[in-house]
C-alpha positions in Angstrom: 55.5 55.1 -12.4 53.5 53.6 -10.0 53.6 49.7 -10.8 51.7 46.9 -8.5 53.7 43.5 -8.9 51.1 41.8 -6.8 49.1 41.9 -10.1 51.0 38.8 -11.6 49.9 37.1 -8.7 46.4 37.4 -9.9 47.6 36.7 -13.3 49.5 33.3 -12.6 46.5 32.3 -10.5 44.2 32.7 -13.4 46.3 31.4 -16.1 46.9 28.4 -13.7 43.3 27.6 -13.3 42.6 27.8 -17.0 45.4 25.3 -17.4 43.9 23.0 -15.1 40.5 23.4 -16.9 42.5 22.4 -19.7 43.8 19.4 -18.5 40.7 17.7 -17.1 39.2 18.5 -20.1 41.9 16.3 -21.7 41.0 13.7 -19.8 43.7 10.8 -20.2 44.9 11.9 -23.4 47.8 14.4 -23.0 49.2 14.4 -26.9 49.8 18.1 -28.2 46.6 17.8 -30.6 44.1 17.0 -27.6 45.6 19.9 -25.5 45.2 22.1 -28.3 41.7 21.3 -29.3 40.8 21.3 -25.6 42.3 24.8 -25.3 40.7 26.3 -28.4 37.1 25.3 -27.4 36.6 26.5 -24.0 32.8 27.8 -23.4 31.9 29.9 -20.5 34.8 29.0 -18.3 34.5 30.4 -14.9 38.0 31.3 -13.3 37.7 32.7 -9.8 40.2 35.6 -10.5 38.0 37.4 -12.9 35.2 39.6 -12.2 31.6 37.7 -11.9 29.9 37.4 -15.2 33.7 37.2 -17.0 34.3 34.1 -18.6 36.9 32.5 -20.9 35.9 31.7 -24.6 37.8 30.4 -27.0 37.5 29.0 -30.8 39.4 27.4 -33.8 39.7 30.6 -35.0 40.1 33.1 -31.8 42.3 32.3 -29.3 41.8 35.7 -27.5 40.3 33.9 -24.2 38.7 37.0 -22.3 36.6 39.1 -24.6 34.4 41.2 -22.0 34.9 43.3 -19.2 33.5 45.4 -16.4 33.7 48.9 -15.9 34.7 50.7 -12.6 35.1 53.8 -11.0 37.2 55.2 -8.1 34.9 56.5 -5.6 37.6 58.2 -3.4 38.0 55.4 -1.2 37.6 52.2 -3.2 37.0 51.0 -6.8 33.1 50.8 -7.5 31.7 48.3 -10.4 29.2 50.1 -12.7 26.9 48.9 -15.7 26.5 45.5 -17.3 29.3 43.3 -18.6 30.4 44.6 -21.7 31.1 41.6 -24.7 31.2 41.3 -28.3 31.6 44.5 -30.3 31.4 46.6 -27.5 34.8 45.6 -26.1 
């Protein structure tokens, strides 16, 4: 089985940048209630580790922050993006 341990670096970076966004949105109120409110109300947050057009969104009724994807294909040398960013019920 082929694994890529370096992918954890990308995940860690994305999680850290998302956490920084939440902490900045909290301002001086770092209570659990405010942190949860900010984390559950993210809208169109862009994180550098995600592909262009992929945004983080959350709501009090949906804690799945990434609901978009971009298809890629192997050209024999590199991965190439194709098509539009898919979101909503298409994902």
